[in-house]
Every structure is written in C-alpha cells, then in structure tokens.
C-alpha positions as CSV (number, residue, x, y, z in Angstrom):
1,M,121.0,63.3,-9.7
2,I,122.3,63.6,-6.1
3,R,125.6,63.3,-5.2
4,K,127.0,63.8,-1.8
5,E,129.1,62.4,1.1
6,I,126.7,60.7,3.2
7,G,127.3,62.6,5.9
8,K,125.7,65.7,4.4
9,I,122.5,64.1,3.1
10,F,121.8,62.6,5.7
11,D,121.0,63.3,9.4
12,F,122.6,60.2,11.5
13,I,120.6,59.2,14.3
14,P,122.7,57.6,17.8
15,E,121.6,54.5,20.1
16,T,119.6,54.4,23.2
17,N,120.9,52.7,26.1
18,L,118.4,51.6,27.5
19,T,119.2,48.1,30.3
20,E,117.8,45.5,30.7
21,E,115.8,46.4,33.8
22,S,114.3,49.4,32.4
23,I,113.1,47.7,29.6
24,Y,112.0,45.0,32.0
25,I,109.9,48.3,33.6
26,R,108.5,49.5,30.6
27,Q,107.6,46.5,29.1
28,G,104.5,47.7,25.9
29,F,104.2,47.8,22.6
30,Y,106.6,49.5,20.9
31,P,110.1,48.0,19.5
32,V,113.2,48.9,20.1
33,Y,115.5,48.1,17.4
34,S,118.5,46.8,18.2
35,G,121.6,45.3,16.1
36,K,120.7,42.0,16.1
37,T,119.4,40.7,12.8
38,E,117.0,38.7,13.8
39,E,113.4,39.1,14.3
40,G,114.2,42.3,12.4
41,G,116.2,43.2,14.7
42,I,113.6,43.7,17.6
43,V,114.9,43.7,20.8
44,A,112.6,44.5,23.3
45,K,108.9,46.3,23.4
46,I,108.3,48.6,25.6
47,N,105.7,51.5,26.7
48,T,107.4,54.4,25.2
49,Y,108.7,55.8,22.3
50,N,111.7,58.6,21.2
51,Q,111.3,58.1,17.5
52,D,108.0,58.3,15.3
53,L,110.0,59.4,11.6
54,P,110.6,57.1,9.3
55,C,114.5,55.9,8.4
56,I,116.8,53.7,7.6
57,T,119.1,51.9,10.6
58,F,122.1,49.9,10.2
59,T,124.1,47.5,12.1
60,T,127.1,49.0,13.9
61,Y,128.8,46.6,16.2
62,G,128.2,42.2,15.2
63,I,128.2,39.5,12.7
64,G,126.0,41.8,11.1
65,A,127.2,44.8,11.1
66,G,126.1,46.8,8.6
67,K,122.6,45.2,8.1
68,L,120.0,47.5,6.8
69,Y,116.9,48.2,7.3
70,Y,113.3,50.3,6.8
71,R,111.2,51.2,9.9
72,E,108.6,53.1,10.7
73,G,105.9,53.9,13.4
74,K,106.7,54.9,15.9
75,Y,110.5,53.0,18.1
76,T,112.9,53.1,19.5
77,I,116.8,52.6,18.4
78,G,118.8,50.3,21.0
79,R,122.2,48.9,21.6
80,N,124.5,48.4,18.6
81,C,122.1,49.7,16.1
82,M,122.0,53.8,14.8
83,G,119.6,55.4,12.5
84,L,119.8,57.7,9.0
85,R,116.9,59.6,8.1
86,P,117.2,62.3,5.0
87,K,117.8,65.9,5.2
88,E,115.0,68.0,5.6
89,E,116.1,69.3,1.7
90,Y,116.5,65.8,0.7
91,K,113.2,64.4,2.5
92,A,111.7,64.4,-1.0
93,R,114.1,63.5,-3.6
94,I,115.0,60.0,-1.5
95,N,113.2,56.6,-0.5
96,P,114.7,55.1,2.6
97,K,113.2,52.1,1.5
98,W,114.4,51.6,-2.0
99,F,117.8,53.0,-0.2
100,A,118.1,50.4,2.4
101,F,118.2,47.6,-0.9
102,H,120.4,49.5,-3.0
103,F,123.5,50.4,-0.9
104,Q,123.0,46.8,1.5
105,N,126.1,45.8,-0.4
106,L,127.9,49.3,0.1
107,F,127.3,49.0,3.8
108,Y,128.7,45.0,3.4
109,K,131.9,46.3,1.9
110,L,132.5,49.6,4.8
111,R,132.5,47.4,7.6
112,I,136.2,47.2,9.7
113,G,137.0,44.1,11.7
114,D,137.3,40.3,12.0
115,P,135.6,39.1,8.9
116,K,134.4,35.7,10.2
117,G,133.6,37.7,13.1
118,Q,132.3,40.8,15.2
119,R,132.9,43.6,12.6
120,S,131.7,47.2,12.8
121,L,130.7,50.0,11.1
122,N,129.9,53.6,12.0
123,K,129.5,57.3,11.5
124,M,132.8,57.9,11.3
125,L,133.7,55.2,8.8
126,L,130.1,56.4,7.1
127,E,129.8,59.8,6.6
128,R,132.5,61.0,4.5
129,I,131.6,58.4,1.9
130,E,129.9,60.0,-1.7
131,I,127.0,58.2,-3.4
132,E,125.3,58.8,-5.7
133,I,120.9,58.9,-5.9
134,P,119.2,59.1,-8.9
135,E,116.2,60.8,-9.3
136,L,113.2,58.9,-8.0
137,K,111.2,58.1,-10.4
138,V,114.4,55.6,-11.0
139,Q,114.3,54.9,-7.4
140,E,110.4,54.0,-7.7
141,R,111.5,51.8,-10.9
142,Q,114.3,49.7,-8.9
143,L,112.2,49.1,-5.8
144,D,110.2,47.4,-7.9
145,K,113.0,44.8,-9.2
146,Y,114.1,44.5,-5.6
147,K,110.5,43.8,-4.1
148,Q,110.3,41.0,-6.3
149,L,113.1,39.2,-5.3
150,Y,112.1,40.1,-1.8
151,T,108.7,38.4,-2.3
152,L,111.0,35.4,-3.8
153,K,113.0,35.0,-0.8
154,I,109.6,36.0,1.3
155,S,107.9,33.1,-0.9
156,I,110.6,30.8,-0.2
157,G,110.5,32.0,3.9
158,E,110.6,28.6,5.7
159,A,109.8,26.0,3.0
160,P,112.9,24.1,3.9
161,S,112.4,23.8,7.3
162,I,108.6,22.7,7.1
163,L,109.2,20.2,4.3
164,S,111.6,19.1,6.4
165,D,110.0,19.1,9.6
166,S,106.8,16.9,7.3
167,V,109.4,14.7,6.0
168,R,110.5,13.3,9.2
169,R,107.1,12.3,10.0
170,V,106.7,10.5,6.6
171,H,105.1,7.2,6.6
172,M,104.7,4.6,4.6
173,P,102.8,1.5,4.7
174,Y,104.3,-2.4,4.7
175,Q,101.5,-5.4,4.3
176,G,104.6,-7.8,4.2
177,H,106.2,-9.9,6.6
178,Y,109.0,-8.3,9.1
179,E,111.7,-10.1,10.7
180,I,111.0,-8.7,15.2
181,K,114.5,-9.0,16.8
182,E,116.2,-7.1,19.3
183,L,118.7,-4.2,18.6
184,K,121.9,-6.2,20.0
185,K,121.2,-9.3,17.7
186,I,121.6,-6.5,14.4
187,F,124.2,-3.5,15.9
188,H,127.8,-3.5,17.1
189,M,127.2,-1.5,19.3
190,K,130.4,0.6,20.9
191,G,131.7,3.6,22.2
192,G,134.5,6.0,20.7
193,N,137.8,7.0,21.7
194,S,138.0,8.6,26.0
195,G,140.9,11.5,25.2
196,L,139.9,12.5,22.0
197,T,139.6,16.2,22.9
198,E,140.9,19.9,20.7
199,Y,144.1,19.8,22.2
200,F,144.7,16.1,21.5
201,I,143.4,16.0,17.6
202,Y,145.5,18.9,17.7
203,Y,148.6,17.9,18.4
204,N,148.2,14.5,16.1
205,Q,147.6,15.7,12.7
206,P,148.3,13.4,10.2
207,S,150.7,13.9,7.6
208,N,149.6,14.6,4.0
209,N,149.4,10.9,3.7
210,E,145.8,10.4,2.5
211,E,146.6,6.8,4.1
212,E,147.0,8.4,7.1
213,M,144.0,10.3,8.0
214,I,141.1,9.5,9.6
215,E,137.9,11.8,9.7
216,I,136.5,12.7,12.2
217,F,133.2,13.4,14.1
218,S,131.6,14.1,17.2
219,S,127.8,13.2,19.0
220,A,126.2,16.8,17.2
221,T,124.4,16.2,14.4
222,L,124.9,18.1,10.2
223,E,127.8,20.1,9.7
224,A,128.5,20.4,12.8
225,K,129.8,17.1,13.1
226,R,132.6,17.6,12.0
227,M,136.1,17.8,13.8
228,G,138.8,17.6,11.1
229,Y,141.3,15.1,10.5
230,I,143.3,12.7,13.1
231,S,146.8,10.2,11.8
232,R,145.9,6.7,12.6
233,N,148.4,6.2,15.0
234,A,147.6,8.5,17.0
235,K,147.0,6.8,20.9
236,P,144.2,9.0,22.6
237,N,144.9,8.1,26.8
238,G,147.8,5.8,25.3
239,K,145.5,3.6,23.9
240,K,144.8,2.2,20.1
241,L,143.2,4.7,18.4
242,K,139.4,3.3,17.4
243,I,139.1,3.4,14.0
244,F,135.3,2.5,12.2
245,S,134.4,2.1,8.7
246,G,130.9,3.3,7.3
247,P,128.1,2.7,6.6
248,A,127.3,3.2,9.8
249,I,125.3,5.5,12.5
250,L,126.9,7.6,14.6
251,V,124.4,7.6,17.9
252,A,124.9,11.0,20.6
253,R,125.2,9.1,24.0
254,N,125.2,13.7,25.5
255,G,123.7,16.5,25.0
256,Y,121.2,15.8,22.1
257,A,121.4,12.5,23.3
258,G,120.3,9.7,21.3
259,S,119.9,12.1,17.7
260,M,121.3,9.7,14.9
261,T,123.6,10.5,12.3
262,H,124.1,8.8,8.8
263,I,128.1,8.2,7.6
264,S,128.1,6.7,4.3
265,S,131.6,4.9,3.2
266,G,135.1,5.7,4.6
267,E,136.9,5.0,7.5
268,F,136.2,7.2,10.5
269,T,137.0,8.2,14.3
270,T,134.8,9.4,16.5
271,N,134.7,10.8,21.2
272,D,133.9,9.1,23.6
273,H,130.4,11.4,23.7
274,A,129.2,8.5,21.0
275,Y,128.1,5.1,20.6
276,V,128.9,3.8,16.5
277,L,126.6,1.1,15.6
278,T,127.1,-0.9,12.8
279,P,124.8,-4.2,11.0
280,K,126.3,-7.9,12.2
281,K,127.6,-9.8,9.4
282,D,123.4,-11.2,9.2
283,W,122.5,-8.7,8.7
284,K,124.6,-6.3,6.6
285,D,122.4,-7.1,3.6
286,K,118.7,-6.7,4.9
287,I,118.6,-3.2,6.0
288,N,118.9,0.5,5.4
289,L,121.0,2.2,7.8
290,K,118.9,5.3,6.4
291,W,115.1,4.1,6.8
292,F,116.3,2.8,10.1
293,I,117.6,6.1,11.3
294,H,114.0,7.5,9.7
295,E,112.2,4.9,11.2
296,Y,113.7,4.8,14.8
297,Q,114.5,8.0,15.8
298,D,112.1,9.0,18.0
299,L,112.9,5.8,19.9
300,F,116.0,6.1,20.3
301,F,115.2,9.8,21.7
302,N,113.5,8.4,24.5
303,L,116.3,5.6,25.8
304,V,118.0,8.2,27.6
305,T,118.7,8.3,31.6
306,S,116.3,11.3,32.1
307,K,114.7,14.2,29.9
308,S,117.1,17.3,31.4
309,D,120.0,18.5,29.8
310,N,121.8,16.2,31.3
311,A,120.3,13.5,29.6
312,T,122.3,10.3,28.3
313,F,121.9,7.5,25.9
314,D,121.5,4.2,27.4
315,K,123.4,1.9,25.9
316,G,122.4,-1.1,27.5
317,Y,119.0,-0.4,27.8
318,A,118.6,0.1,24.0
319,S,120.4,-3.2,23.2
320,R,117.6,-5.1,24.4
321,Q,115.0,-3.1,22.4
322,T,112.5,-4.9,20.0
323,V,112.4,-3.3,16.4
324,K,110.7,-4.6,13.5
325,I,112.3,-4.6,9.9
326,P,110.6,-4.5,7.0
327,D,111.7,-6.4,3.3
328,R,115.1,-4.2,2.5
329,D,113.5,-3.2,-1.1
330,F,110.8,-2.0,1.0
331,Q,113.1,0.2,3.2
332,N,115.6,0.9,0.1
333,A,111.9,2.6,-2.0
334,F,110.9,4.3,1.7
335,V,114.6,6.3,1.5
336,G,114.4,6.7,-2.1
337,K,111.2,8.8,-1.6
338,I,113.3,10.8,1.4
339,E,115.4,11.5,-0.6
340,Y,114.2,13.0,-3.0
341,M,112.2,15.7,-0.7
342,E,115.7,16.1,0.2
343,S,117.0,16.9,-3.1
344,I,114.1,19.4,-3.7
345,I,114.5,20.9,0.1
346,A,118.3,21.4,-1.0
347,K,117.3,23.3,-4.2
348,L,114.8,25.0,-2.2
349,R,118.2,26.5,0.4
350,E,120.4,27.3,-2.7
351,I,117.7,29.3,-4.2
352,E,116.8,31.4,-1.1
353,K,121.0,31.6,-0.8
354,E,120.7,33.2,-4.7
355,S,118.0,35.2,-3.1
356,D,119.7,36.7,-0.9
357,A,122.9,37.1,-2.5
358,L,120.8,39.4,-5.7
359,L,119.1,41.5,-2.5
360,E,122.6,42.9,-2.1
361,C,123.3,43.6,-5.3
362,T,122.6,47.1,-6.7
363,I,120.4,47.5,-9.2
364,V,120.4,49.7,-12.4
C-alpha cells in the first residue's frame, strides 16, 4: 500500500494556453483537452501535441471543477485543465484508470468556491492531501466494479432522449367520427400580463397566506417555465393581475415560439410572452389537452411570423386554423399510452442519476 501526499506520488502537468487563433490555424487530428465536461472535455483538435503518455486530467475551474478523466494517446492539455502522472517509482504500482474512478468524489470535495456557481481546484489544494493507494491487484478488482457501473451508465446513455423523440412521433390510427372546428371555436386564447418582470415580481411577493399566492409561469418549457409566486393583489403596470385556472395550455409567443406546455390544475399567471388557451364551456368535456398538444404541436410551431430568432406566434392566424377532434375516449386512451412511456423515461433518468452517484462513490 502507498500512503503519501498526492504531490509526492504524482507529477502535475500544467495547462497549455492556446488562443482561438492558434487553434484555428493549427487544425488537425490531436485532441486538446480543456476544463469542459461535455464531449469528453475535447475543446478542439490540432495538428500538434505535447503529451504522448497516459495521465489523469482534472478540471481546474468552472462548474465541473474536479472532474477526472483518464487520457491516453497523443494530446494537449488545454485551459482550465491539469494533468496528473505517477512519478517514475510509482508507475508500476498505480492504475490510472482506477484512480480516475476511485478518487472522483475526493476531488469534488476538495473544490473551493460558490457551491452553486464557478468552483476551482488547483495544485496547491491537492499536493499536500494524503491518500491511500492499495496493492495493484486490489485496484484491478475495484476497477472491474467501476467498469460495470460505467457500462450501465453507457447502456442507458441516450435512451431517455431517444425515447422522448420517439414519443413525440407516436401516432395512433383513428377510424371514428371527427369534429372539425376552428381553434377560436374551441379555445379562449388570452395574453399574459405586461409588466410582469423579475423586478416587479421581487417587490410583490405574497405573504405566507396560501390564498394570496399565485404561481407564475413563463413562456419557457419544462422546469424553466416556473418563475415562483406573486401576490394576487399585485398590479403590473397598474392593472389587475390576470389570473388563469388549469387545465390550460401555455403557448410561447416568442423565443421558442409556438411551444405548448400543459398546466394540469390550479390558479396561475404568466407574463406577456405567452398566451393561455383554455377550452370553452362546450369543449371542456370533449378535449384532452395533453392529446391536443401531442397532436398539434408541429402545427403551432408553424404558426409564427417568421423562421428567424425573433419569430413570434401569430394569435390571429392561429385562431383561424381548422383542427380535427376525435372522440374523447380515444384521446384519453392515447394519452394513457403516452403517460406510460413517459413514466419509463422518468425511471431511466432516475437510474442514470443513480449510476452517476454510484460512480462517484469509493468502492472498497
């Protein structure tokens, strides 16, 4: 067993400061590893290299500070990145692949900086940290276990995203009767509140009284749509706050224009970057909003004023569109299948998180 400070076991390999210009004129096949954690840390490929022996790299600055990778082949260590290579007397006693797995959690713990922002880890923080390295046969046994976990992570891989894309393309044939109507006959389509800025929200927070709290949704999708809460008595631009009730559909006016988000229940409000669609009285029991979003999302993406970054969803154009609505039982059955697939996707994402957490644990 080796029990010594990191600086006495490893040589530190410093970063190479490559400018964008130098990378551009030296494009080639040899990877430049940086502090980024996406795409395996590769920031560019150039026609030269300054390392040709295996080592372990770690991110020195950024959200991913402390991230360990095993490197081999011919490469360059770029910005916000540093290498560790066993000193000559320890090369035959340390498996670098094992080290990258086994000490990942320790390297994360040694970071300094804002836990929710940019963090850093450098030679000074590491070199005097004492670690224990077991015999090589123990390393190899533990490495086999790490590889099994890593294989699990890779086997899951892109499955959730691939399945999500597949779900969006699912179609179930229907042979029954359709009702064909213009959107304006089916939905109320109302705009959100002008002046509902982050500054205004900050100064109009509700009390602890739940009846006063109104949740705010933006025109963004997924979790980013939540903007906290505001008092129902707030008056953006001096006007009474527009409050809506679910079930409803939120439609982005600009940005990701036409994107629809389902809001299942409860009172809420939104800013003027979104429209709110709620079924009219005669249609409340005839339409499943989750089915409608799945069926007509592509149509809504096309109901914009342009295809540029400044695209805006055209409410007037949309209201005149004709859609076909099948029997409610068919809609419900279809949504049931979609929700089942979504539950599988959610489970896969949980397994992926668990595998990530296990990889950061120390196997003994």
